[in-house]
C-alpha positions in Angstrom: 0.0 0.0 0.0 1.4 3.4 -1.1 1.0 6.7 0.7 -1.2 9.3 -1.0 0.9 11.4 -3.4 -0.2 15.0 -3.8 0.4 17.0 -6.9 0.3 20.8 -6.4 -2.2 22.7 -8.4 -0.9 25.6 -10.5 -1.4 28.9 -8.7 -4.5 30.9 -9.3 -4.1 34.3 -10.9 -3.9 37.0 -8.2 -6.8 38.9 -9.7 -9.3 36.0 -9.5 -10.4 36.8 -6.0 -11.2 40.4 -7.1 -13.8 38.9 -9.5 -15.5 37.4 -6.4 -15.1 40.3 -4.0 -15.8 43.3 -6.3 -19.4 42.4 -7.1 -20.1 41.6 -3.5 -18.7 44.9 -2.3 -20.7 46.8 -5.0 -23.9 44.9 -3.9 -23.1 45.7 -0.2 -22.6 49.4 -1.1 -25.9 49.4 -3.0 -27.8 48.0 0.0 -26.2 50.5 2.3 -27.0 53.4 0.0 -30.6 52.2 -0.4 -31.0 51.8 3.3 -29.7 55.3 4.2 -31.6 57.2 1.5 -34.3 59.6 2.8 -37.8 58.4 2.2 -41.2 58.8 3.7 -41.1 55.3 5.2 -38.2 54.0 7.1 -36.5 50.9 5.7 -37.3 47.6 7.4 -34.7 46.6 10.0 -34.4 43.2 8.3 -32.9 45.1 5.3 -29.7 45.6 7.3 -29.3 41.8 7.5 -28.5 41.8 3.8 -25.0 43.3 4.6 -23.7 40.5 6.9 -25.5 38.0 4.7 -23.7 39.1 1.5 -20.4 39.2 3.5 -20.9 35.7 4.8 -21.6 34.4 1.3 -18.4 36.0 0.1 -16.4 34.5 2.9 -17.8 31.0 2.2 -17.0 31.4 -1.5 -13.5 32.6 -0.7 -12.8 29.6 1.4 -14.2 27.3 -1.3 -11.9 28.9 -3.8 -8.9 27.8 -1.7 -10.0 24.1 -1.8 -8.0 22.8 -4.7 -6.1 19.5 -4.5 -5.0 16.7 -6.8 -4.0 13.4 -5.1 -3.1 9.9 -6.2 -4.1 7.4 -3.6 -3.7 3.7 -4.3 -4.4 3.8 -8.0 -7.2 6.4 -7.5 -7.1 9.9 -8.8 -8.9 12.3 -6.4 -9.5 15.9 -7.4 -11.0 18.4 -5.0 -12.2 21.6 -6.6 -14.1 24.1 -4.4 -17.4 22.4 -3.6 -16.8 19.4 -5.9 -14.8 16.2 -5.7 -14.1 13.7 -8.4 -12.6 10.2 -7.7 -11.7 7.8 -10.4 -9.6 4.7 -10.7 -6.6 5.0 -13.0 -8.1 2.3 -15.2 -11.0 4.6 -16.1 -8.6 7.0 -17.8 -7.6 6.5 -21.5 -4.0 7.4 -20.9 -3.0 6.8 -24.6 -5.1 9.9 -25.5 -4.1 12.0 -22.4 -1.9 15.0 -23.1 -0.8 18.4 -21.9 -2.0 21.3 -24.0 -3.0 24.9 -24.0 -6.7 25.8 -24.1 -5.6 29.0 -25.9 -4.6 26.8 -28.9 -7.1 23.9 -28.5 -10.3 26.0 -28.1 -12.6 23.1 -28.7 -11.5 21.7 -25.3 -12.2 24.9 -23.4 -14.9 24.8 -20.8 -17.9 26.7 -22.2 -21.1 25.9 -20.4 -21.1 25.5 -16.6 -23.6 22.7 -15.7 -22.7 22.5 -12.0 -19.6 24.4 -11.2 -17.7 27.4 -9.9 -16.3 29.8 -12.5 -14.3 33.0 -12.3 -12.1 34.6 -15.0 -9.0 32.3 -15.0 -10.6 29.6 -12.8 -13.0 26.8 -13.6 -14.0 24.1 -11.1 -16.7 21.5 -11.3 -18.8 20.1 -14.1 -18.8 21.8 -17.5 -19.6 21.2 -21.2 -16.6 21.9 -23.4 -16.9 23.8 -26.7 -17.0 20.4 -28.4 -20.0 19.5 -26.1 -18.1 16.8 -24.2 -18.9 16.6 -20.5 -15.9 17.4 -18.3 -14.9 17.7 -14.7 -12.5 20.7 -14.5 -10.0 22.1 -12.1 -8.4 24.7 -14.4 -6.3 27.5 -12.9 -3.8 27.9 -15.8 -5.2 27.7 -19.4 -1.8 27.5 -20.9 -0.8 24.1 -19.3 -3.8 21.8 -18.9 -3.7 18.0 -18.5 -6.5 16.5 -20.5 -7.6 13.1 -19.3 -10.1 11.4 -21.6 -12.2 8.8 -19.7 -13.1 5.5 -21.2 -16.8 6.4 -20.9 -16.4 9.4 -23.2 -16.2 12.2 -20.6 -13.0 14.2 -19.8 -11.2 15.5 -16.8 -9.2 18.8 -17.3 -6.6 19.6 -14.6 -4.0 22.3 -14.0 -1.3 20.7 -11.9 1.8 22.8 -11.4 3.8 20.1 -13.3 1.3 18.4 -15.5 3.9 16.2 -17.2 4.8 14.7 -13.8 1.2 13.8 -13.0 0.7 12.2 -16.5 4.0 10.2 -16.1 2.9 8.9 -12.7 -0.6 8.0 -14.0 1.1 6.1 -16.9 3.4 4.4 -14.5 0.5 3.2 -12.4 -1.4 2.0 -15.5 1.5 -0.2 -16.7 1.0 -3.8 -15.4 3.6 -5.0 -13.1 5.8 -7.9 -14.5 5.0 -11.3 -13.2 7.7 -13.2 -11.4 
C-alpha cells in the first residue's frame, strides 16, 4: 500500500479573488445606500441583515476557492475543486489519449457551459460542457498548461497541476501492469 501522493495545483491568478469580492462589495454598497436614503417610510430593520449575509456568502466562496487539490491514492485519482470532488480509478482514464496542452490553442476543449460548477475569469472548477460539447470535470487555474484526461466512458477531466507532465507520467506508470515473477 502506497502513501497518497499530492500534486500541487498551478497557482490561481492573483486577480481572480477580485472577481469574487468586487461584485459583493458593490452589492453591499448598494444595499447601504438604499437603506440610508431619505424616504417617507423608514427601511425595514431586516434590510440591514443583507449586509452581513452578503459578506458571509463572500467568505464561504473565498474559502471554497482555496479548496484545490490533486491526489493519487492507491491507483485512484482524487480531485478536490471548491465544492466538488471527483474520484476515479486510473483504469478509467484512457492514458493513450491523455496529453498536456494549451486551451488557448485547443479552443474546442475549453470549458464553455457550466452545468454545475464554480467559475471566475481564470478559474473553472466542477462540471462543464466543453466547446465540443463533451462533458468534463474541471480544475483549471492555468489555461496554458492543462492536463486533459479522456475517460473510457467518453467524458473528460481537465486539470491544472503545477507540473502536468509529472502527473501524467505517474498515471502512466500506475497503469503499466507489473511484470509477473
